[in-house]
PDB file of N, CA, C and O in Angstrom:
ATOM      1  N   MET A   1     -11.852-159.769  76.039  1.00  0.00           N
ATOM      2  CA  MET A   1     -13.015-159.929  76.600  1.00  0.00           C
ATOM      3  C   MET A   1     -14.036-161.037  76.338  1.00  0.00           C
ATOM      4  O   MET A   1     -13.776-161.711  75.341  1.00  0.00           O
ATOM      5  N   TYR A   2     -15.011-161.335  76.933  1.00  0.00           N
ATOM      6  CA  TYR A   2     -15.907-162.991  76.237  1.00  0.00           C
ATOM      7  C   TYR A   2     -17.641-162.040  76.159  1.00  0.00           C
ATOM      8  O   TYR A   2     -18.217-160.965  76.329  1.00  0.00           O
ATOM      9  N   GLN A   3     -17.725-162.946  75.911  1.00  0.00           N
ATOM     10  CA  GLN A   3     -19.435-162.489  75.292  1.00  0.00           C
ATOM     11  C   GLN A   3     -19.685-162.585  76.925  1.00  0.00           C
ATOM     12  O   GLN A   3     -19.180-163.017  77.961  1.00  0.00           O
ATOM     13  N   GLY A   4     -20.891-161.831  76.381  1.00  0.00           N
ATOM     14  CA  GLY A   4     -22.073-161.330  77.767  1.00  0.00           C
ATOM     15  C   GLY A   4     -21.336-160.751  79.163  1.00  0.00           C
ATOM     16  O   GLY A   4     -21.730-160.897  80.320  1.00  0.00           O
ATOM     17  N   GLU A   5     -20.283-160.130  78.739  1.00  0.00           N
ATOM     18  CA  GLU A   5     -18.584-159.234  79.542  1.00  0.00           C
ATOM     19  C   GLU A   5     -19.401-157.525  79.222  1.00  0.00           C
ATOM     20  O   GLU A   5     -19.847-157.188  78.126  1.00  0.00           O
ATOM     21  N   PRO A   6     -19.422-156.486  80.748  1.00  0.00           N
ATOM     22  CA  PRO A   6     -20.092-155.133  80.001  1.00  0.00           C
ATOM     23  C   PRO A   6     -18.474-155.006  78.608  1.00  0.00           C
ATOM     24  O   PRO A   6     -17.265-155.121  78.810  1.00  0.00           O
ATOM     25  N   GLY A   7     -19.027-154.814  77.690  1.00  0.00           N
ATOM     26  CA  GLY A   7     -18.050-153.855  76.511  1.00  0.00           C
ATOM     27  C   GLY A   7     -18.125-155.129  75.732  1.00  0.00           C
ATOM     28  O   GLY A   7     -17.172-155.297  74.971  1.00  0.00           O
ATOM     29  N   TYR A   8     -18.859-155.884  75.741  1.00  0.00           N
ATOM     30  CA  TYR A   8     -18.902-157.394  74.818  1.00  0.00           C
ATOM     31  C   TYR A   8     -19.614-156.542  73.314  1.00  0.00           C
ATOM     32  O   TYR A   8     -20.636-155.855  73.305  1.00  0.00           O
ATOM     33  N   ARG A   9     -18.825-156.815  72.284  1.00  0.00           N
ATOM     34  CA  ARG A   9     -19.936-156.291  71.354  1.00  0.00           C
ATOM     35  C   ARG A   9     -19.686-157.234  69.439  1.00  0.00           C
ATOM     36  O   ARG A   9     -18.880-157.461  68.537  1.00  0.00           O
ATOM     37  N   PRO A  10     -20.993-157.416  69.874  1.00  0.00           N
ATOM     38  CA  PRO A  10     -20.691-158.653  67.912  1.00  0.00           C
ATOM     39  C   PRO A  10     -19.250-158.415  67.470  1.00  0.00           C
ATOM     40  O   PRO A  10     -18.282-159.171  67.546  1.00  0.00           O
ATOM     41  N   GLU A  11     -19.393-156.603  66.766  1.00  0.00           N
ATOM     42  CA  GLU A  11     -18.801-155.815  66.080  1.00  0.00           C
ATOM     43  C   GLU A  11     -17.023-156.110  66.351  1.00  0.00           C
ATOM     44  O   GLU A  11     -16.218-155.888  65.447  1.00  0.00           O
ATOM     45  N   LEU A  12     -16.663-156.544  67.492  1.00  0.00           N
ATOM     46  CA  LEU A  12     -15.219-156.895  68.247  1.00  0.00           C
ATOM     47  C   LEU A  12     -15.270-158.307  68.159  1.00  0.00           C
ATOM     48  O   LEU A  12     -14.315-158.897  68.664  1.00  0.00           O
ATOM     49  N   ASP A  13     -16.086-158.930  67.678  1.00  0.00           N
ATOM     50  CA  ASP A  13     -15.431-160.793  67.373  1.00  0.00           C
ATOM     51  C   ASP A  13     -15.657-160.912  66.335  1.00  0.00           C
ATOM     52  O   ASP A  13     -16.734-161.274  65.860  1.00  0.00           O
ATOM     53  N   ARG A  14     -14.490-160.575  65.660  1.00  0.00           N
ATOM     54  CA  ARG A  14     -13.987-160.588  64.528  1.00  0.00           C
ATOM     55  C   ARG A  14     -14.295-162.387  63.496  1.00  0.00           C
ATOM     56  O   ARG A  14     -14.491-162.814  62.359  1.00  0.00           O
ATOM     57  N   ASP A  15     -14.091-162.976  65.363  1.00  0.00           N
ATOM     58  CA  ASP A  15     -14.021-164.417  64.678  1.00  0.00           C
ATOM     59  C   ASP A  15     -15.081-165.037  65.168  1.00  0.00           C
ATOM     60  O   ASP A  15     -15.220-166.253  65.303  1.00  0.00           O
ATOM     61  N   LYS A  16     -16.080-163.914  65.523  1.00  0.00           N
ATOM     62  CA  LYS A  16     -17.502-165.365  65.846  1.00  0.00           C
ATOM     63  C   LYS A  16     -16.532-166.463  66.619  1.00  0.00           C
ATOM     64  O   LYS A  16     -16.182-167.454  65.978  1.00  0.00           O
ATOM     65  N   ASP A  17     -16.232-166.351  67.557  1.00  0.00           N
ATOM     66  CA  ASP A  17     -15.897-167.346  68.892  1.00  0.00           C
ATOM     67  C   ASP A  17     -16.237-167.143  69.921  1.00  0.00           C
ATOM     68  O   ASP A  17     -16.116-167.820  70.942  1.00  0.00           O
ATOM     69  N   GLY A  18     -16.837-165.893  69.697  1.00  0.00           N
ATOM     70  CA  GLY A  18     -17.735-165.773  71.199  1.00  0.00           C
ATOM     71  C   GLY A  18     -16.026-164.838  72.059  1.00  0.00           C
ATOM     72  O   GLY A  18     -16.111-164.089  73.032  1.00  0.00           O
ATOM     73  N   VAL A  19     -15.228-165.051  71.629  1.00  0.00           N
ATOM     74  CA  VAL A  19     -14.524-164.020  72.270  1.00  0.00           C
ATOM     75  C   VAL A  19     -13.767-162.798  71.791  1.00  0.00           C
ATOM     76  O   VAL A  19     -12.707-162.904  71.173  1.00  0.00           O
ATOM     77  N   ALA A  20     -14.449-161.392  72.150  1.00  0.00           N
ATOM     78  CA  ALA A  20     -13.541-160.700  71.475  1.00  0.00           C
ATOM     79  C   ALA A  20     -12.337-159.613  71.620  1.00  0.00           C
ATOM     80  O   ALA A  20     -11.837-159.608  72.745  1.00  0.00           O
ATOM     81  N   CYS A  21     -11.953-158.978  70.979  1.00  0.00           N
ATOM     82  CA  CYS A  21     -10.622-158.555  70.848  1.00  0.00           C
ATOM     83  C   CYS A  21     -10.006-159.626  70.480  1.00  0.00           C
ATOM     84  O   CYS A  21      -9.081-159.966  71.218  1.00  0.00           O
ATOM     85  N   GLU A  22     -10.188-160.178  69.704  1.00  0.00           N
ATOM     86  CA  GLU A  22      -8.673-160.907  68.994  1.00  0.00           C
ATOM     87  C   GLU A  22      -7.650-160.027  68.435  1.00  0.00           C
ATOM     88  O   GLU A  22      -7.900-158.864  68.120  1.00  0.00           O
ATOM     89  N   ILE A  23      -6.221-160.701  68.277  1.00  0.00           N
ATOM     90  CA  ILE A  23      -5.326-159.803  67.925  1.00  0.00           C
ATOM     91  C   ILE A  23      -5.742-159.799  66.760  1.00  0.00           C
ATOM     92  O   ILE A  23      -6.522-160.536  66.159  1.00  0.00           O
ATOM     93  N   LYS A  24      -4.814-158.372  66.302  1.00  0.00           N
ATOM     94  CA  LYS A  24      -5.204-157.881  65.073  1.00  0.00           C
ATOM     95  C   LYS A  24      -3.958-157.921  64.073  1.00  0.00           C
ATOM     96  O   LYS A  24      -4.083-157.526  62.914  1.00  0.00           O
TER      97      LYS A  24
END
């Protein structure tokens, strides 16, 4: 999910690129 979308949280964006839920 992308920054600004429902459910996006900064803590989900581990590499700080504005895209959350990176492949772990």
